CHARMM internal coordinates of N, CA and C (Angstrom, degrees):
IC EDIT
DIST 1 N 1 CA 1.4575
DIST 1 CA 1 C 1.5429
ANGL 1 N 1 CA 1 C 110.77
DIST 1 C 2 N 1.3301
ANGL 1 CA 1 C 2 N 116.45
DIHE 1 N 1 CA 1 C 2 N -44.70
DIST 2 N 2 CA 1.4571
ANGL 1 C 2 N 2 CA 120.46
DIHE 1 CA 1 C 2 N 2 CA 178.78
DIST 2 CA 2 C 1.5314
ANGL 2 N 2 CA 2 C 110.77
DIHE 1 C 2 N 2 CA 2 C -59.91
DIST 2 C 3 N 1.3320
ANGL 2 CA 2 C 3 N 115.40
DIHE 2 N 2 CA 2 C 3 N -42.42
DIST 3 N 3 CA 1.4546
ANGL 2 C 3 N 3 CA 120.89
DIHE 2 CA 2 C 3 N 3 CA -178.05
DIST 3 CA 3 C 1.5192
ANGL 3 N 3 CA 3 C 110.80
DIHE 2 C 3 N 3 CA 3 C -64.14
DIST 3 C 4 N 1.3207
ANGL 3 CA 3 C 4 N 116.69
DIHE 3 N 3 CA 3 C 4 N -41.49
DIST 4 N 4 CA 1.4697
ANGL 3 C 4 N 4 CA 120.46
DIHE 3 CA 3 C 4 N 4 CA 179.40
DIST 4 CA 4 C 1.5272
ANGL 4 N 4 CA 4 C 110.83
DIHE 3 C 4 N 4 CA 4 C -64.47
DIST 4 C 5 N 1.3145
ANGL 4 CA 4 C 5 N 116.74
DIHE 4 N 4 CA 4 C 5 N -41.14
DIST 5 N 5 CA 1.4619
ANGL 4 C 5 N 5 CA 121.04
DIHE 4 CA 4 C 5 N 5 CA 178.76
DIST 5 CA 5 C 1.5313
ANGL 5 N 5 CA 5 C 109.97
DIHE 4 C 5 N 5 CA 5 C -64.85
DIST 5 C 6 N 1.3447
ANGL 5 CA 5 C 6 N 116.32
DIHE 5 N 5 CA 5 C 6 N -44.20
DIST 6 N 6 CA 1.4595
ANGL 5 C 6 N 6 CA 120.35
DIHE 5 CA 5 C 6 N 6 CA 178.99
DIST 6 CA 6 C 1.5193
ANGL 6 N 6 CA 6 C 110.49
DIHE 5 C 6 N 6 CA 6 C -62.33
DIST 6 C 7 N 1.3353
ANGL 6 CA 6 C 7 N 117.06
DIHE 6 N 6 CA 6 C 7 N -42.38
DIST 7 N 7 CA 1.4708
ANGL 6 C 7 N 7 CA 121.57
DIHE 6 CA 6 C 7 N 7 CA 178.49
DIST 7 CA 7 C 1.5245
ANGL 7 N 7 CA 7 C 110.12
DIHE 6 C 7 N 7 CA 7 C -62.08
DIST 7 C 8 N 1.3220
ANGL 7 CA 7 C 8 N 116.93
DIHE 7 N 7 CA 7 C 8 N -42.01
DIST 8 N 8 CA 1.4629
ANGL 7 C 8 N 8 CA 120.71
DIHE 7 CA 7 C 8 N 8 CA 179.20
DIST 8 CA 8 C 1.5290
ANGL 8 N 8 CA 8 C 110.43
DIHE 7 C 8 N 8 CA 8 C -61.99
DIST 8 C 9 N 1.3298
ANGL 8 CA 8 C 9 N 116.99
DIHE 8 N 8 CA 8 C 9 N -41.47
DIST 9 N 9 CA 1.4601
ANGL 8 C 9 N 9 CA 120.49
DIHE 8 CA 8 C 9 N 9 CA 178.40
DIST 9 CA 9 C 1.5303
ANGL 9 N 9 CA 9 C 111.07
DIHE 8 C 9 N 9 CA 9 C -65.26
DIST 9 C 10 N 1.3279
ANGL 9 CA 9 C 10 N 116.60
DIHE 9 N 9 CA 9 C 10 N -42.12
DIST 10 N 10 CA 1.4622
ANGL 9 C 10 N 10 CA 120.27
DIHE 9 CA 9 C 10 N 10 CA 177.98
DIST 10 CA 10 C 1.5263
ANGL 10 N 10 CA 10 C 110.90
DIHE 9 C 10 N 10 CA 10 C -64.02
DIST 10 C 11 N 1.3235
ANGL 10 CA 10 C 11 N 117.08
DIHE 10 N 10 CA 10 C 11 N -42.89
DIST 11 N 11 CA 1.4641
ANGL 10 C 11 N 11 CA 121.12
DIHE 10 CA 10 C 11 N 11 CA 178.24
DIST 11 CA 11 C 1.5288
ANGL 11 N 11 CA 11 C 110.98
DIHE 10 C 11 N 11 CA 11 C -61.28
DIST 11 C 12 N 1.3219
ANGL 11 CA 11 C 12 N 115.15
DIHE 11 N 11 CA 11 C 12 N -41.92
DIST 12 N 12 CA 1.4597
ANGL 11 C 12 N 12 CA 120.10
DIHE 11 CA 11 C 12 N 12 CA 179.79
DIST 12 CA 12 C 1.5304
ANGL 12 N 12 CA 12 C 110.17
DIHE 11 C 12 N 12 CA 12 C -63.41
DIST 12 C 13 N 1.3189
ANGL 12 CA 12 C 13 N 115.47
DIHE 12 N 12 CA 12 C 13 N -44.62
DIST 13 N 13 CA 1.4724
ANGL 12 C 13 N 13 CA 120.02
DIHE 12 CA 12 C 13 N 13 CA 179.59
DIST 13 CA 13 C 1.5346
ANGL 13 N 13 CA 13 C 110.60
DIHE 12 C 13 N 13 CA 13 C -63.60
DIST 13 C 14 N 1.3133
ANGL 13 CA 13 C 14 N 116.51
DIHE 13 N 13 CA 13 C 14 N -43.46
DIST 14 N 14 CA 1.4692
ANGL 13 C 14 N 14 CA 120.37
DIHE 13 CA 13 C 14 N 14 CA 179.59
DIST 14 CA 14 C 1.5242
ANGL 14 N 14 CA 14 C 110.70
DIHE 13 C 14 N 14 CA 14 C -64.14
DIST 14 C 15 N 1.3175
ANGL 14 CA 14 C 15 N 116.56
DIHE 14 N 14 CA 14 C 15 N -39.34
DIST 15 N 15 CA 1.4609
ANGL 14 C 15 N 15 CA 120.71
DIHE 14 CA 14 C 15 N 15 CA 179.08
DIST 15 CA 15 C 1.5310
ANGL 15 N 15 CA 15 C 110.94
DIHE 14 C 15 N 15 CA 15 C -64.57
DIST 15 C 16 N 1.3215
ANGL 15 CA 15 C 16 N 116.29
DIHE 15 N 15 CA 15 C 16 N -43.12
DIST 16 N 16 CA 1.4585
ANGL 15 C 16 N 16 CA 120.43
DIHE 15 CA 15 C 16 N 16 CA 178.90
DIST 16 CA 16 C 1.5320
ANGL 16 N 16 CA 16 C 110.31
DIHE 15 C 16 N 16 CA 16 C -64.11
DIST 16 C 17 N 1.3042
ANGL 16 CA 16 C 17 N 116.30
DIHE 16 N 16 CA 16 C 17 N -42.31
DIST 17 N 17 CA 1.4634
ANGL 16 C 17 N 17 CA 120.98
DIHE 16 CA 16 C 17 N 17 CA 178.71
DIST 17 CA 17 C 1.5322
ANGL 17 N 17 CA 17 C 110.14
DIHE 16 C 17 N 17 CA 17 C -62.00
DIST 17 C 18 N 1.3187
ANGL 17 CA 17 C 18 N 116.71
DIHE 17 N 17 CA 17 C 18 N -44.10
DIST 18 N 18 CA 1.4643
ANGL 17 C 18 N 18 CA 120.90
DIHE 17 CA 17 C 18 N 18 CA 178.12
DIST 18 CA 18 C 1.5161
ANGL 18 N 18 CA 18 C 112.12
DIHE 17 C 18 N 18 CA 18 C -61.19
DIST 18 C 19 N 1.3361
ANGL 18 CA 18 C 19 N 115.84
DIHE 18 N 18 CA 18 C 19 N -41.89
DIST 19 N 19 CA 1.4688
ANGL 18 C 19 N 19 CA 120.14
DIHE 18 CA 18 C 19 N 19 CA 179.24
DIST 19 CA 19 C 1.5277
ANGL 19 N 19 CA 19 C 110.59
DIHE 18 C 19 N 19 CA 19 C -63.95
DIST 19 C 20 N 1.3279
ANGL 19 CA 19 C 20 N 116.65
DIHE 19 N 19 CA 19 C 20 N -40.17
DIST 20 N 20 CA 1.4702
ANGL 19 C 20 N 20 CA 120.07
DIHE 19 CA 19 C 20 N 20 CA 178.49
DIST 20 CA 20 C 1.5289
ANGL 20 N 20 CA 20 C 110.95
DIHE 19 C 20 N 20 CA 20 C -65.48
DIST 20 C 21 N 1.3169
ANGL 20 CA 20 C 21 N 115.82
DIHE 20 N 20 CA 20 C 21 N -41.83
DIST 21 N 21 CA 1.4640
ANGL 20 C 21 N 21 CA 119.42
DIHE 20 CA 20 C 21 N 21 CA 178.96
DIST 21 CA 21 C 1.5250
ANGL 21 N 21 CA 21 C 110.85
DIHE 20 C 21 N 21 CA 21 C -61.98
DIST 21 C 22 N 1.3301
ANGL 21 CA 21 C 22 N 116.51
DIHE 21 N 21 CA 21 C 22 N -42.72
DIST 22 N 22 CA 1.4600
ANGL 21 C 22 N 22 CA 120.74
DIHE 21 CA 21 C 22 N 22 CA 178.73
DIST 22 CA 22 C 1.5228
ANGL 22 N 22 CA 22 C 110.90
DIHE 21 C 22 N 22 CA 22 C -63.28
DIST 22 C 23 N 1.3315
ANGL 22 CA 22 C 23 N 116.70
DIHE 22 N 22 CA 22 C 23 N -43.57
DIST 23 N 23 CA 1.4679
ANGL 22 C 23 N 23 CA 120.69
DIHE 22 CA 22 C 23 N 23 CA 179.70
DIST 23 CA 23 C 1.5236
ANGL 23 N 23 CA 23 C 110.95
DIHE 22 C 23 N 23 CA 23 C -63.49
DIST 23 C 24 N 1.3174
ANGL 23 CA 23 C 24 N 117.26
DIHE 23 N 23 CA 23 C 24 N -42.53
DIST 24 N 24 CA 1.4600
ANGL 23 C 24 N 24 CA 120.30
DIHE 23 CA 23 C 24 N 24 CA 179.87
DIST 24 CA 24 C 1.5220
ANGL 24 N 24 CA 24 C 111.41
DIHE 23 C 24 N 24 CA 24 C -67.05
DIST 24 C 25 N 1.3099
ANGL 24 CA 24 C 25 N 116.66
DIHE 24 N 24 CA 24 C 25 N -38.27
DIST 25 N 25 CA 1.4628
ANGL 24 C 25 N 25 CA 120.74
DIHE 24 CA 24 C 25 N 25 CA 177.75
DIST 25 CA 25 C 1.5274
ANGL 25 N 25 CA 25 C 110.47
DIHE 24 C 25 N 25 CA 25 C -63.23
DIST 25 C 26 N 1.3178
ANGL 25 CA 25 C 26 N 115.80
DIHE 25 N 25 CA 25 C 26 N -42.96
DIST 26 N 26 CA 1.4691
ANGL 25 C 26 N 26 CA 120.70
DIHE 25 CA 25 C 26 N 26 CA 179.11
DIST 26 CA 26 C 1.5341
ANGL 26 N 26 CA 26 C 110.04
DIHE 25 C 26 N 26 CA 26 C -64.95
DIST 26 C 27 N 1.3347
ANGL 26 CA 26 C 27 N 116.55
DIHE 26 N 26 CA 26 C 27 N -41.24
DIST 27 N 27 CA 1.4607
ANGL 26 C 27 N 27 CA 120.68
DIHE 26 CA 26 C 27 N 27 CA 179.18
DIST 27 CA 27 C 1.5311
ANGL 27 N 27 CA 27 C 110.37
DIHE 26 C 27 N 27 CA 27 C -63.57
DIST 27 C 28 N 1.3174
ANGL 27 CA 27 C 28 N 116.38
DIHE 27 N 27 CA 27 C 28 N -40.13
DIST 28 N 28 CA 1.4655
ANGL 27 C 28 N 28 CA 120.39
DIHE 27 CA 27 C 28 N 28 CA 178.38
DIST 28 CA 28 C 1.5223
ANGL 28 N 28 CA 28 C 110.76
DIHE 27 C 28 N 28 CA 28 C -63.94
DIST 28 C 29 N 1.3370
ANGL 28 CA 28 C 29 N 116.28
DIHE 28 N 28 CA 28 C 29 N -44.05
DIST 29 N 29 CA 1.4651
ANGL 28 C 29 N 29 CA 120.45
DIHE 28 CA 28 C 29 N 29 CA 177.83
DIST 29 CA 29 C 1.5263
ANGL 29 N 29 CA 29 C 111.04
DIHE 28 C 29 N 29 CA 29 C -60.97
DIST 29 C 30 N 1.3270
ANGL 29 CA 29 C 30 N 116.48
DIHE 29 N 29 CA 29 C 30 N -44.39
DIST 30 N 30 CA 1.4678
ANGL 29 C 30 N 30 CA 120.74
DIHE 29 CA 29 C 30 N 30 CA 179.97
DIST 30 CA 30 C 1.5260
ANGL 30 N 30 CA 30 C 111.52
DIHE 29 C 30 N 30 CA 30 C -64.12
DIST 30 C 31 N 1.3199
ANGL 30 CA 30 C 31 N 116.80
DIHE 30 N 30 CA 30 C 31 N -40.31
DIST 31 N 31 CA 1.4590
ANGL 30 C 31 N 31 CA 120.33
DIHE 30 CA 30 C 31 N 31 CA 178.56
DIST 31 CA 31 C 1.5272
ANGL 31 N 31 CA 31 C 110.52
DIHE 30 C 31 N 31 CA 31 C -64.94
DIST 31 C 32 N 1.3144
ANGL 31 CA 31 C 32 N 116.85
DIHE 31 N 31 CA 31 C 32 N -39.72
DIST 32 N 32 CA 1.4654
ANGL 31 C 32 N 32 CA 120.43
DIHE 31 CA 31 C 32 N 32 CA 177.84
DIST 32 CA 32 C 1.5131
ANGL 32 N 32 CA 32 C 111.68
DIHE 31 C 32 N 32 CA 32 C -63.08
DIST 32 C 33 N 1.3168
ANGL 32 CA 32 C 33 N 116.15
DIHE 32 N 32 CA 32 C 33 N -42.14
DIST 33 N 33 CA 1.4667
ANGL 32 C 33 N 33 CA 120.71
DIHE 32 CA 32 C 33 N 33 CA 178.78
DIST 33 CA 33 C 1.5271
ANGL 33 N 33 CA 33 C 110.58
DIHE 32 C 33 N 33 CA 33 C -65.41
DIST 33 C 34 N 1.3253
ANGL 33 CA 33 C 34 N 116.40
DIHE 33 N 33 CA 33 C 34 N -41.80
DIST 34 N 34 CA 1.4615
ANGL 33 C 34 N 34 CA 120.53
DIHE 33 CA 33 C 34 N 34 CA 178.85
DIST 34 CA 34 C 1.5284
ANGL 34 N 34 CA 34 C 110.33
DIHE 33 C 34 N 34 CA 34 C -63.92
DIST 34 C 35 N 1.3163
ANGL 34 CA 34 C 35 N 116.45
DIHE 34 N 34 CA 34 C 35 N -40.57
DIST 35 N 35 CA 1.4618
ANGL 34 C 35 N 35 CA 120.31
DIHE 34 CA 34 C 35 N 35 CA 178.07
DIST 35 CA 35 C 1.5236
ANGL 35 N 35 CA 35 C 111.34
DIHE 34 C 35 N 35 CA 35 C -62.12
DIST 35 C 36 N 1.3301
ANGL 35 CA 35 C 36 N 116.75
DIHE 35 N 35 CA 35 C 36 N -41.18
DIST 36 N 36 CA 1.4648
ANGL 35 C 36 N 36 CA 120.15
DIHE 35 CA 35 C 36 N 36 CA 177.10
DIST 36 CA 36 C 1.5209
ANGL 36 N 36 CA 36 C 111.20
DIHE 35 C 36 N 36 CA 36 C -60.90
DIST 36 C 37 N 1.3235
ANGL 36 CA 36 C 37 N 116.91
DIHE 36 N 36 CA 36 C 37 N -45.14
DIST 37 N 37 CA 1.4622
ANGL 36 C 37 N 37 CA 121.28
DIHE 36 CA 36 C 37 N 37 CA -179.35
DIST 37 CA 37 C 1.5326
ANGL 37 N 37 CA 37 C 111.30
DIHE 36 C 37 N 37 CA 37 C -64.98
DIST 37 C 38 N 1.3370
ANGL 37 CA 37 C 38 N 116.32
DIHE 37 N 37 CA 37 C 38 N -42.58
DIST 38 N 38 CA 1.4703
ANGL 37 C 38 N 38 CA 119.36
DIHE 37 CA 37 C 38 N 38 CA 179.11
DIST 38 CA 38 C 1.5200
ANGL 38 N 38 CA 38 C 111.47
DIHE 37 C 38 N 38 CA 38 C -66.14
DIST 38 C 39 N 1.3237
ANGL 38 CA 38 C 39 N 116.74
DIHE 38 N 38 CA 38 C 39 N -38.91
DIST 39 N 39 CA 1.4628
ANGL 38 C 39 N 39 CA 120.06
DIHE 38 CA 38 C 39 N 39 CA 178.87
DIST 39 CA 39 C 1.5293
ANGL 39 N 39 CA 39 C 110.48
DIHE 38 C 39 N 39 CA 39 C -64.03
DIST 39 C 40 N 1.3344
ANGL 39 CA 39 C 40 N 116.63
DIHE 39 N 39 CA 39 C 40 N -40.67
DIST 40 N 40 CA 1.4599
ANGL 39 C 40 N 40 CA 120.63
DIHE 39 CA 39 C 40 N 40 CA 178.32
DIST 40 CA 40 C 1.5273
ANGL 40 N 40 CA 40 C 110.57
DIHE 39 C 40 N 40 CA 40 C -64.33
DIST 40 C 41 N 1.3279
ANGL 40 CA 40 C 41 N 117.17
DIHE 40 N 40 CA 40 C 41 N -44.56
DIST 41 N 41 CA 1.4711
ANGL 40 C 41 N 41 CA 120.86
DIHE 40 CA 40 C 41 N 41 CA 178.56
DIST 41 CA 41 C 1.5220
ANGL 41 N 41 CA 41 C 110.80
DIHE 40 C 41 N 41 CA 41 C -61.81
DIST 41 C 42 N 1.3265
ANGL 41 CA 41 C 42 N 116.50
DIHE 41 N 41 CA 41 C 42 N -43.51
DIST 42 N 42 CA 1.4617
ANGL 41 C 42 N 42 CA 120.99
DIHE 41 CA 41 C 42 N 42 CA 178.93
DIST 42 CA 42 C 1.5302
ANGL 42 N 42 CA 42 C 110.36
DIHE 41 C 42 N 42 CA 42 C -61.05
DIST 42 C 43 N 1.3126
ANGL 42 CA 42 C 43 N 116.52
DIHE 42 N 42 CA 42 C 43 N -46.51
DIST 43 N 43 CA 1.4625
ANGL 42 C 43 N 43 CA 120.00
DIHE 42 CA 42 C 43 N 43 CA -178.41
DIST 43 CA 43 C 1.5253
ANGL 43 N 43 CA 43 C 112.07
DIHE 42 C 43 N 43 CA 43 C -64.65
DIST 43 C 44 N 1.3363
ANGL 43 CA 43 C 44 N 117.07
DIHE 43 N 43 CA 43 C 44 N -37.52
DIST 44 N 44 CA 1.4716
ANGL 43 C 44 N 44 CA 120.07
DIHE 43 CA 43 C 44 N 44 CA 177.13
DIST 44 CA 44 C 1.5217
ANGL 44 N 44 CA 44 C 110.58
DIHE 43 C 44 N 44 CA 44 C -64.61
DIST 44 C 45 N 1.3398
ANGL 44 CA 44 C 45 N 116.67
DIHE 44 N 44 CA 44 C 45 N -44.20
DIST 45 N 45 CA 1.4659
ANGL 44 C 45 N 45 CA 120.45
DIHE 44 CA 44 C 45 N 45 CA 179.88
DIST 45 CA 45 C 1.5246
ANGL 45 N 45 CA 45 C 110.39
DIHE 44 C 45 N 45 CA 45 C -64.83
DIST 45 C 46 N 1.3143
ANGL 45 CA 45 C 46 N 116.11
DIHE 45 N 45 CA 45 C 46 N -40.96
DIST 46 N 46 CA 1.4734
ANGL 45 C 46 N 46 CA 120.54
DIHE 45 CA 45 C 46 N 46 CA 178.71
DIST 46 CA 46 C 1.5238
ANGL 46 N 46 CA 46 C 110.68
DIHE 45 C 46 N 46 CA 46 C -63.16
DIST 46 C 47 N 1.3290
ANGL 46 CA 46 C 47 N 116.15
DIHE 46 N 46 CA 46 C 47 N -43.91
DIST 47 N 47 CA 1.4686
ANGL 46 C 47 N 47 CA 120.17
DIHE 46 CA 46 C 47 N 47 CA 179.61
DIST 47 CA 47 C 1.5296
ANGL 47 N 47 CA 47 C 110.57
DIHE 46 C 47 N 47 CA 47 C -63.94
DIST 47 C 48 N 1.3282
ANGL 47 CA 47 C 48 N 116.67
DIHE 47 N 47 CA 47 C 48 N -39.94
DIST 48 N 48 CA 1.4639
ANGL 47 C 48 N 48 CA 119.98
DIHE 47 CA 47 C 48 N 48 CA 178.66
DIST 48 CA 48 C 1.5288
ANGL 48 N 48 CA 48 C 110.39
DIHE 47 C 48 N 48 CA 48 C -63.48
DIST 48 C 49 N 1.3332
ANGL 48 CA 48 C 49 N 117.38
DIHE 48 N 48 CA 48 C 49 N -40.65
DIST 49 N 49 CA 1.4666
ANGL 48 C 49 N 49 CA 120.73
DIHE 48 CA 48 C 49 N 49 CA 178.96
DIST 49 CA 49 C 1.5231
ANGL 49 N 49 CA 49 C 110.60
DIHE 48 C 49 N 49 CA 49 C -64.43
DIST 49 C 50 N 1.3233
ANGL 49 CA 49 C 50 N 116.72
DIHE 49 N 49 CA 49 C 50 N -42.08
DIST 50 N 50 CA 1.4689
ANGL 49 C 50 N 50 CA 120.56
DIHE 49 CA 49 C 50 N 50 CA 179.05
DIST 50 CA 50 C 1.5249
ANGL 50 N 50 CA 50 C 110.30
DIHE 49 C 50 N 50 CA 50 C -63.69
DIST 50 C 51 N 1.3281
ANGL 50 CA 50 C 51 N 116.27
DIHE 50 N 50 CA 50 C 51 N -43.92
DIST 51 N 51 CA 1.4677
ANGL 50 C 51 N 51 CA 120.66
DIHE 50 CA 50 C 51 N 51 CA 179.14
DIST 51 CA 51 C 1.5239
ANGL 51 N 51 CA 51 C 110.53
DIHE 50 C 51 N 51 CA 51 C -61.02
DIST 51 C 52 N 1.3271
ANGL 51 CA 51 C 52 N 117.28
DIHE 51 N 51 CA 51 C 52 N -42.87
DIST 52 N 52 CA 1.4630
ANGL 51 C 52 N 52 CA 120.81
DIHE 51 CA 51 C 52 N 52 CA 178.58
DIST 52 CA 52 C 1.5198
ANGL 52 N 52 CA 52 C 111.56
DIHE 51 C 52 N 52 CA 52 C -62.78
DIST 52 C 53 N 1.3221
ANGL 52 CA 52 C 53 N 116.54
DIHE 52 N 52 CA 52 C 53 N -41.33
DIST 53 N 53 CA 1.4701
ANGL 52 C 53 N 53 CA 119.43
DIHE 52 CA 52 C 53 N 53 CA 178.13
DIST 53 CA 53 C 1.5247
ANGL 53 N 53 CA 53 C 111.04
DIHE 52 C 53 N 53 CA 53 C -62.54
DIST 53 C 54 N 1.3091
ANGL 53 CA 53 C 54 N 116.80
DIHE 53 N 53 CA 53 C 54 N -42.28
DIST 54 N 54 CA 1.4730
ANGL 53 C 54 N 54 CA 120.39
DIHE 53 CA 53 C 54 N 54 CA 178.54
DIST 54 CA 54 C 1.5218
ANGL 54 N 54 CA 54 C 110.14
DIHE 53 C 54 N 54 CA 54 C -63.13
DIST 54 C 55 N 1.3285
ANGL 54 CA 54 C 55 N 117.01
DIHE 54 N 54 CA 54 C 55 N -43.23
DIST 55 N 55 CA 1.4722
ANGL 54 C 55 N 55 CA 120.38
DIHE 54 CA 54 C 55 N 55 CA 178.84
DIST 55 CA 55 C 1.5252
ANGL 55 N 55 CA 55 C 110.99
DIHE 54 C 55 N 55 CA 55 C -62.44
DIST 55 C 56 N 1.3265
ANGL 55 CA 55 C 56 N 117.20
DIHE 55 N 55 CA 55 C 56 N -39.43
DIST 56 N 56 CA 1.4752
ANGL 55 C 56 N 56 CA 120.28
DIHE 55 CA 55 C 56 N 56 CA 178.88
DIST 56 CA 56 C 1.5207
ANGL 56 N 56 CA 56 C 110.47
DIHE 55 C 56 N 56 CA 56 C -65.46
DIST 56 C 57 N 1.3244
ANGL 56 CA 56 C 57 N 117.94
DIHE 56 N 56 CA 56 C 57 N -41.57
DIST 57 N 57 CA 1.4471
ANGL 56 C 57 N 57 CA 121.78
DIHE 56 CA 56 C 57 N 57 CA 179.82
DIST 57 CA 57 C 1.5320
ANGL 57 N 57 CA 57 C 110.45
DIHE 56 C 57 N 57 CA 57 C -63.86
DIST 57 C 58 N 1.3304
ANGL 57 CA 57 C 58 N 115.71
DIHE 57 N 57 CA 57 C 58 N -44.49
DIST 58 N 58 CA 1.4785
ANGL 57 C 58 N 58 CA 120.13
DIHE 57 CA 57 C 58 N 58 CA 179.93
DIST 58 CA 58 C 1.5329
ANGL 58 N 58 CA 58 C 109.44
DIHE 57 C 58 N 58 CA 58 C -64.61
DIST 58 C 59 N 1.3217
ANGL 58 CA 58 C 59 N 117.57
DIHE 58 N 58 CA 58 C 59 N -41.11
DIST 59 N 59 CA 1.4737
ANGL 58 C 59 N 59 CA 121.23
DIHE 58 CA 58 C 59 N 59 CA -179.23
DIST 59 CA 59 C 1.5279
ANGL 59 N 59 CA 59 C 110.34
DIHE 58 C 59 N 59 CA 59 C -65.03
DIST 59 C 60 N 1.3327
ANGL 59 CA 59 C 60 N 117.80
DIHE 59 N 59 CA 59 C 60 N -38.60
DIST 60 N 60 CA 1.4674
ANGL 59 C 60 N 60 CA 121.06
DIHE 59 CA 59 C 60 N 60 CA 179.86
DIST 60 CA 60 C 1.5237
ANGL 60 N 60 CA 60 C 110.69
DIHE 59 C 60 N 60 CA 60 C -66.51
DIST 60 C 61 N 1.2982
ANGL 60 CA 60 C 61 N 117.21
DIHE 60 N 60 CA 60 C 61 N -37.12
DIST 61 N 61 CA 1.4677
ANGL 60 C 61 N 61 CA 120.65
DIHE 60 CA 60 C 61 N 61 CA -178.02
DIST 61 CA 61 C 1.5329
ANGL 61 N 61 CA 61 C 111.33
DIHE 60 C 61 N 61 CA 61 C -70.83
DIST 61 C 62 N 1.3194
ANGL 61 CA 61 C 62 N 117.34
DIHE 61 N 61 CA 61 C 62 N -26.27
DIST 62 N 62 CA 1.4621
ANGL 61 C 62 N 62 CA 120.33
DIHE 61 CA 61 C 62 N 62 CA -179.72
DIST 62 CA 62 C 1.5245
ANGL 62 N 62 CA 62 C 110.67
DIHE 61 C 62 N 62 CA 62 C -74.78
DIST 62 C 63 N 1.3288
ANGL 62 CA 62 C 63 N 116.69
DIHE 62 N 62 CA 62 C 63 N -24.75
DIST 63 N 63 CA 1.4760
ANGL 62 C 63 N 63 CA 118.65
DIHE 62 CA 62 C 63 N 63 CA -177.28
DIST 63 CA 63 C 1.4495
ANGL 63 N 63 CA 63 C 110.60
DIHE 62 C 63 N 63 CA 63 C -90.58
END
COOR INIT
IC SEED 1 N 1 CA 1 C
IC BUILD
């Protein structure tokens, strides 16, 4: 009886640990995906700003 109870406690602990590992892995994956999306948005905004600056410089030289 003691052994069965101890095994049940160990199984419960292992299950909880596994669930935490899965949750952390999923959180890491989600953070990586979010970082990729933010980096892409940042780069697009940066490129748009650079393009606008070039257009302003070209427009000033024409006048």
